[in-house]
C-alpha positions as CSV (number, residue, x, y, z in Angstrom):
1,X,25.1,-20.6,-17.2
2,X,23.5,-17.5,-18.6
3,X,20.4,-15.8,-17.1
4,X,17.9,-13.4,-18.9
5,X,15.1,-12.6,-16.6
6,X,12.7,-10.1,-15.1
7,X,11.8,-10.5,-11.5
8,X,9.6,-9.0,-8.8
9,X,10.7,-9.5,-5.2
10,X,9.2,-9.2,-1.7
11,X,9.0,-5.8,-0.1
12,X,11.9,-4.0,1.5
13,X,12.5,-5.3,5.1
14,X,13.2,-2.0,6.7
15,X,10.1,-0.3,5.3
16,X,8.0,-3.3,6.1
17,X,9.1,-3.3,9.9
18,X,8.2,0.5,10.1
19,X,4.9,0.3,8.3
20,X,3.6,-2.4,10.7
21,X,4.9,-0.3,13.7
22,X,3.7,3.1,12.7
23,X,0.3,1.8,11.3
24,X,-0.2,0.4,14.8
25,X,-0.3,3.8,16.3
26,X,-2.0,5.6,13.5
27,X,-5.5,6.8,13.4
28,X,-7.6,4.4,11.3
29,X,-6.9,1.4,9.2
30,X,-3.7,1.0,7.0
31,X,-3.6,-1.4,4.1
32,X,-0.1,-2.8,3.3
33,X,0.8,-5.0,0.2
34,X,4.0,-6.8,-0.7
35,X,5.1,-6.9,2.9
36,X,8.4,-8.6,3.4
37,X,7.7,-12.2,4.0
38,X,10.7,-13.2,6.2
39,X,10.6,-14.4,9.8
40,X,11.8,-11.0,11.0
41,X,8.6,-9.4,10.0
42,X,6.6,-12.2,11.8
43,X,8.4,-11.0,15.0
44,X,7.3,-7.4,14.5
45,X,3.7,-8.5,13.7
46,X,3.5,-10.7,16.9
47,X,5.0,-7.9,18.9
48,X,2.4,-5.3,17.9
49,X,-0.4,-7.9,18.4
50,X,0.8,-8.4,22.0
51,X,0.4,-4.7,22.5
52,X,-3.3,-5.0,21.4
53,X,-3.2,-4.2,17.7
54,X,-5.5,-6.0,15.2
55,X,-3.4,-7.2,12.3
56,X,-5.0,-9.4,9.6
57,X,-4.2,-10.7,6.3
58,X,-6.8,-10.5,3.4
59,X,-5.2,-12.3,0.3
60,X,-2.0,-10.3,-0.2
61,X,-2.9,-7.2,1.9
62,X,-2.1,-6.8,5.5
63,X,-4.6,-4.7,7.4
64,X,-3.5,-2.9,10.4
65,X,-6.1,-1.1,12.7
66,X,-4.3,1.5,14.7
67,X,-5.2,1.9,18.4
68,X,-3.9,3.0,21.7
69,X,-1.2,0.5,22.6
70,X,-1.3,-1.3,26.0
71,X,1.2,-3.0,28.1
72,X,2.0,-6.6,26.7
73,X,1.2,-9.2,29.3
74,X,4.3,-11.3,28.4
75,X,7.8,-10.6,27.2
76,X,8.0,-9.8,23.5
77,X,10.0,-12.3,21.5
78,X,12.0,-10.4,18.8
79,X,13.5,-13.7,17.3
80,X,16.6,-12.9,15.4
81,X,15.3,-9.4,14.4
82,X,17.6,-6.5,15.5
83,X,15.4,-4.0,13.8
84,X,12.4,-5.3,15.8
85,X,14.2,-5.1,19.1
86,X,15.8,-1.7,18.6
87,X,12.8,0.1,17.1
88,X,10.4,-1.3,19.6
89,X,12.4,0.2,22.4
90,X,11.6,3.7,21.0
91,X,8.1,3.0,19.7
92,X,6.7,1.5,22.9
93,X,8.5,4.0,25.0
94,X,6.7,6.8,23.1
95,X,3.4,5.2,24.2
96,X,4.7,5.3,27.9
97,X,4.5,1.5,28.2
98,X,6.2,-1.0,30.4
99,X,7.5,-3.9,28.5
100,X,10.3,-6.7,28.3
101,X,12.0,-7.8,25.1
102,X,13.8,-11.2,24.5
103,X,15.4,-12.7,21.5
104,X,17.0,-15.9,20.2
105,X,20.6,-16.8,20.9
106,X,22.1,-14.7,18.2
107,X,20.1,-11.5,18.9
108,X,20.8,-12.0,22.7
109,X,24.5,-11.4,21.8
110,X,23.9,-8.1,19.9
111,X,24.5,-4.8,21.7
112,X,21.6,-3.0,23.2
113,X,23.4,-0.3,25.1
114,X,23.4,1.9,22.0
115,X,19.7,2.4,22.4
116,X,19.6,1.9,26.3
117,X,21.9,5.1,26.9
118,X,19.6,7.6,24.9
119,X,16.4,6.2,26.3
120,X,17.6,6.2,29.9
121,X,18.6,9.8,29.3
122,X,15.0,10.5,28.3
123,X,13.7,9.2,31.6
124,X,13.1,5.4,30.9
125,X,13.8,3.0,33.7
126,X,15.8,0.2,32.0
127,X,17.3,-3.1,33.2
128,X,19.2,-5.5,30.9
129,X,21.6,-8.4,30.8
130,X,24.7,-6.2,31.0
131,X,23.7,-4.3,27.9
132,X,22.2,-7.3,26.1
133,X,18.7,-8.8,25.9
134,X,16.6,-9.7,27.9
135,X,15.7,-6.0,28.5
136,X,13.0,-4.4,30.5
137,X,11.9,-0.8,29.9
138,X,9.4,1.2,32.0
139,X,8.5,4.5,30.2
140,X,5.3,5.0,32.3
141,X,6.6,8.1,33.9
142,X,6.9,9.9,30.6
143,X,9.8,11.0,28.4
144,X,12.0,14.0,28.6
145,X,13.4,15.7,25.4
146,X,16.9,14.9,24.4
147,X,19.6,16.4,22.1
148,X,21.6,13.5,21.0
149,X,24.9,13.3,19.2
150,X,25.1,9.9,17.5
151,X,28.3,8.1,18.5
152,X,27.9,5.5,15.5
153,X,26.2,5.6,12.2
154,X,23.0,3.5,12.8
155,X,19.6,3.7,11.4
156,X,18.2,1.6,14.1
157,X,19.5,3.8,16.9
158,X,18.5,7.0,15.2
159,X,15.0,5.5,14.6
160,X,14.6,4.4,18.2
161,X,15.3,8.0,19.4
162,X,13.0,9.6,16.7
163,X,10.1,7.1,17.6
164,X,10.6,7.8,21.3
165,X,10.5,11.5,20.5
166,X,6.8,11.2,19.4
167,X,5.9,10.8,23.1
168,X,8.4,13.2,24.6
169,X,7.6,16.4,26.5
170,X,9.3,18.6,23.9
171,X,11.4,18.8,20.7
172,X,14.0,16.1,20.4
173,X,17.1,16.5,18.3
174,X,19.4,13.8,16.7
175,X,22.7,14.8,15.1
176,X,24.0,11.9,12.8
177,X,27.7,10.9,12.6
178,X,27.1,9.8,9.0
179,X,23.8,9.9,7.0
180,X,22.1,6.4,7.5
181,X,19.0,5.0,5.9
182,X,16.2,7.4,6.3
183,X,12.9,5.3,6.0
184,X,11.7,6.3,9.6
185,X,12.0,10.0,8.8
186,X,10.3,9.7,5.4
187,X,7.4,7.5,6.7
188,X,6.9,9.9,9.8
189,X,6.7,12.8,7.5
190,X,4.3,11.2,5.1
191,X,2.0,10.2,8.1
192,X,1.8,13.8,9.3
193,X,4.5,13.9,12.1
194,X,6.2,17.2,12.8
195,X,9.8,16.4,11.7
196,X,12.4,18.6,10.3
197,X,15.6,17.5,8.6
198,X,18.6,19.8,8.1
199,X,21.6,18.0,6.8
200,X,22.7,15.6,9.6
201,X,20.3,17.2,12.2
202,X,16.9,15.9,12.7
203,X,14.2,17.4,14.9
204,X,11.1,15.6,16.1
205,X,8.2,17.1,17.9
206,X,5.9,15.3,20.1
207,X,2.6,14.2,18.4
208,X,-0.2,16.7,18.8
209,X,-2.5,14.5,17.0
210,X,-2.4,10.9,15.8
211,X,-0.5,9.8,12.8
212,X,-2.4,9.3,9.5
213,X,-3.2,5.8,8.4
214,X,-2.1,4.9,4.9
215,X,-2.2,2.6,1.8
216,X,1.2,1.2,0.6
217,X,2.6,-1.2,-1.8
218,X,6.1,-1.7,-0.5
219,X,8.9,-1.6,-3.1
220,X,11.2,-4.5,-3.6
221,X,14.1,-4.9,-1.1
222,X,17.4,-3.9,-2.6
223,X,19.3,-5.8,-0.1
224,X,17.6,-9.0,-1.3
225,X,17.8,-8.0,-4.9
226,X,21.6,-7.6,-4.5
227,X,22.2,-11.4,-4.4
228,X,20.4,-12.0,-7.8
229,X,22.0,-8.8,-9.3
230,X,25.3,-10.2,-8.3
231,X,24.7,-13.6,-10.1
232,X,23.8,-11.7,-13.3
233,X,26.7,-9.2,-13.3
234,X,29.2,-12.1,-12.7
235,X,27.8,-14.2,-15.6
236,X,28.9,-12.8,-19.0
237,X,26.0,-12.5,-21.5
238,X,23.4,-12.4,-18.6
239,X,20.7,-9.7,-18.1
240,X,18.5,-9.2,-15.1
241,X,15.7,-6.6,-14.4
242,X,14.2,-6.1,-11.0
243,X,10.8,-4.5,-11.0
244,X,9.5,-1.8,-8.6
245,X,12.7,-1.8,-6.5
246,X,13.3,0.7,-3.8
247,X,15.7,3.5,-5.1
248,X,16.0,5.5,-1.9
249,X,19.4,7.2,-2.0
250,X,20.4,5.9,1.4
251,X,19.9,2.3,0.0
252,X,21.6,2.6,-3.4
253,X,25.1,2.4,-2.2
254,X,25.2,-1.1,-3.6
255,X,24.5,0.3,-7.0
256,X,27.1,3.1,-6.6
257,X,29.7,0.5,-5.6
258,X,28.8,-1.6,-8.6
259,X,29.5,1.6,-10.8
260,X,32.9,1.9,-9.1
261,X,33.5,-1.7,-10.1
262,X,32.5,-1.0,-13.8
263,X,28.9,-2.2,-13.7
264,X,26.1,0.0,-14.7
265,X,22.4,-0.2,-13.8
266,X,19.8,1.1,-16.2
267,X,16.8,2.7,-14.2
268,X,13.4,3.1,-15.7
269,X,9.8,3.7,-14.7
270,X,10.8,5.8,-11.6
271,X,8.0,7.0,-9.3
272,X,7.4,8.1,-5.7
273,X,5.5,5.9,-3.4
274,X,4.6,7.3,0.1
275,X,7.7,9.4,-0.1
276,X,10.1,6.6,-1.3
277,X,11.5,6.6,-4.7
278,X,11.3,3.3,-6.6
279,X,11.5,2.0,-10.2
280,X,12.8,-0.7,-12.4
281,X,16.6,-1.5,-12.8
282,X,18.4,-3.7,-15.3
283,X,22.0,-5.2,-15.0
284,X,24.1,-7.0,-17.5
285,X,27.1,-9.3,-17.1
286,X,30.2,-7.3,-16.8
287,X,34.1,-7.4,-16.2
288,X,34.6,-6.5,-12.6
289,X,37.1,-3.9,-11.4
290,X,38.7,-3.6,-8.0
291,X,38.1,-0.5,-6.0
292,X,38.4,1.4,-2.7
293,X,35.1,2.0,-0.7
294,X,35.4,4.7,1.6
295,X,34.0,4.8,5.2
296,X,31.4,7.3,4.4
297,X,29.7,4.8,2.0
298,X,29.6,2.0,4.5
299,X,26.3,2.9,6.2
300,X,24.5,2.7,2.9
301,X,25.9,-0.8,2.0
302,X,26.1,-2.3,5.5
303,X,23.7,-5.2,4.5
304,X,25.2,-5.7,1.1
305,X,28.9,-6.0,2.0
306,X,28.8,-9.7,2.0
307,X,27.7,-9.9,-1.5
308,X,29.8,-7.0,-2.6
309,X,32.8,-9.0,-1.1
310,X,31.8,-12.0,-3.3
311,X,31.6,-9.8,-6.3
312,X,35.0,-8.3,-5.4
313,X,36.4,-11.9,-5.4
314,X,36.1,-11.8,-9.2
315,X,37.7,-8.4,-9.7
316,X,41.1,-7.7,-11.2
317,X,43.1,-6.3,-8.2
318,X,42.5,-5.5,-4.5
319,X,39.3,-4.2,-3.2
320,X,39.2,-2.5,0.2
321,X,36.0,-1.8,2.3
322,X,37.2,0.9,4.8
323,X,35.9,0.9,8.5
324,X,33.4,-1.9,8.5
325,X,33.6,-2.7,12.2
326,X,29.8,-2.5,12.4
327,X,29.8,-5.9,10.5
328,X,31.0,-7.5,13.8
329,X,27.6,-6.7,15.4
330,X,25.2,-8.3,12.9
331,X,23.6,-11.7,13.0
332,X,27.0,-13.0,13.1
333,X,30.5,-11.4,13.2
334,X,30.2,-10.9,9.5
335,X,33.7,-9.6,9.0
336,X,35.1,-12.8,10.2
337,X,32.5,-14.9,8.4
338,X,33.2,-13.1,5.0
339,X,37.0,-13.6,5.4
340,X,36.8,-17.2,6.5
341,X,34.5,-18.2,3.5
342,X,36.5,-16.4,0.9
343,X,39.7,-18.1,2.2
344,X,38.0,-21.5,1.9
345,X,37.3,-20.9,-1.6
346,X,40.8,-19.9,-2.3
347,X,40.4,-16.1,-2.4
348,X,43.1,-14.1,-0.4
349,X,40.9,-11.9,2.0
350,X,41.8,-10.6,5.4
351,X,41.1,-7.9,8.0
352,X,43.3,-5.0,8.1
353,X,42.4,-3.1,11.2
354,X,38.6,-2.3,10.9
355,X,38.8,-2.7,7.1
356,X,38.2,-5.7,4.9
357,X,40.6,-6.6,2.1
358,X,39.6,-8.8,-0.8
359,X,42.3,-9.6,-3.3
360,X,40.4,-10.6,-6.4
361,X,40.8,-13.2,-9.1
362,X,38.5,-16.2,-9.1
363,X,37.7,-18.9,-6.6
364,X,40.2,-21.8,-7.1
365,X,38.3,-24.5,-5.2
366,X,34.9,-25.8,-4.3
367,X,34.3,-25.4,-0.6
368,X,31.5,-26.2,2.0
369,X,30.0,-22.9,2.9
370,X,29.9,-21.9,6.5
371,X,26.7,-19.9,7.1
372,X,27.3,-18.9,10.7
373,X,23.5,-19.0,11.0
374,X,23.5,-15.8,9.1
375,X,21.2,-15.3,6.1
376,X,23.2,-12.8,4.2
377,X,26.5,-14.9,4.6
378,X,24.6,-18.0,3.4
379,X,23.0,-16.3,0.3
380,X,26.2,-14.4,-0.7
381,X,28.4,-17.6,-0.8
382,X,25.7,-19.7,-2.6
383,X,26.0,-17.0,-5.3
384,X,29.7,-17.2,-5.4
385,X,29.8,-21.1,-5.5
386,X,27.1,-21.2,-8.3
387,X,29.1,-18.7,-10.5
388,X,32.2,-20.6,-10.1
389,X,31.0,-24.2,-10.0
390,X,27.3,-24.2,-10.9
391,X,26.8,-26.0,-7.6
392,X,27.1,-25.3,-3.8
393,X,27.5,-27.1,-0.5
394,X,26.4,-25.4,2.6
395,X,26.1,-26.3,6.4
396,X,22.7,-24.7,6.9
397,X,20.0,-23.0,4.7
398,X,17.3,-22.5,7.4
399,X,18.6,-19.1,8.4
400,X,17.7,-17.8,4.9
401,X,14.0,-17.8,5.9
402,X,14.9,-14.8,8.2
403,X,14.8,-12.4,5.3
404,X,14.0,-14.2,2.0
405,X,12.1,-17.6,2.2
406,X,11.6,-17.6,-1.5
407,X,15.5,-17.4,-2.3
408,X,15.9,-20.8,-3.8
409,X,12.6,-20.5,-5.9
410,X,13.7,-17.2,-7.4
411,X,17.1,-18.7,-8.1
412,X,15.4,-21.6,-10.0
413,X,13.1,-19.1,-11.9
414,X,15.9,-16.8,-13.1
415,X,18.0,-19.8,-14.2
416,X,15.3,-21.2,-16.6
């Protein structure tokens, strides 16, 4: 199998969530195109509608009319979306609301104490299921300022605090442990918020006037593109170009790791879109080299580690992903899911403390993929199986709709 294709993909999921949330509290009407079409975004849209926001679709444009948010009359169901649940805690608290968040079985196992602790310090009254969903937050008494040292590298936790800071009494400060994706900071700055960034220190001042509405065509999601890029780089003689892809430096860790593995991406047509860098990028099939991926790179590739582990399975030698314990707290225990599936395909992979080790070569046997109801695990190992056997067998594909409902259609298109 050889592919030679140019593709356009749905918008970045992280930016899509933030665009809906911040447009909801902006002054005026925002117009958003190429919004991510996964189920996670449906959760965010329904959440904001429950708080009184008018969100409508006109052809391929989402129209959001900003307003003064109101207390939702029922618990907000965040579905499977960790971004929805974590960011809403900060956004709705900034509006001094009283609200409850619930989620599906998987989301209800994911830790919320990481946002509960700073928000409680800011003055929110919070009850939860022992640090898990369901959670109830009452921010009606207002929010105090906070100077918060991040104990983990997490864009979701950082964003929750920054969003809450919009409605605090005074300047709030967040000091990052490691630099994580910065879409919240970029979008807030482009909408007129008073935010200052100095290295790992971020200061946010309470809003003195409403955020500005915006028009945005959301660039393609690099985390989604990674699966199709992997297919191309693992197939000799193949070429794939992804158009209008997000090139934010906190999200190009996947490209940086590919370079360490001997794969070069050719960037063209670069531009700036509402503060975010984007452009076209082309990859061709290459020989894969093993490498060491240090802890400081992990926050920028946390969503791409499943597919990078698949690429590492075809490398010559041993690839080590250092300090990836955050994988245990995703839609599944991704560290376990990656190791289990690689082993099923005959690849020697194992956990070594909090690191992931993949001894490359080539899959030796066709196996049934165990998705663990996790979209990124499902898509990553479908790619591995297609490269090795031009076929796949998987226990479930419904979970893929969480982030990329068009996954199989895109696969068909690029294989023509």
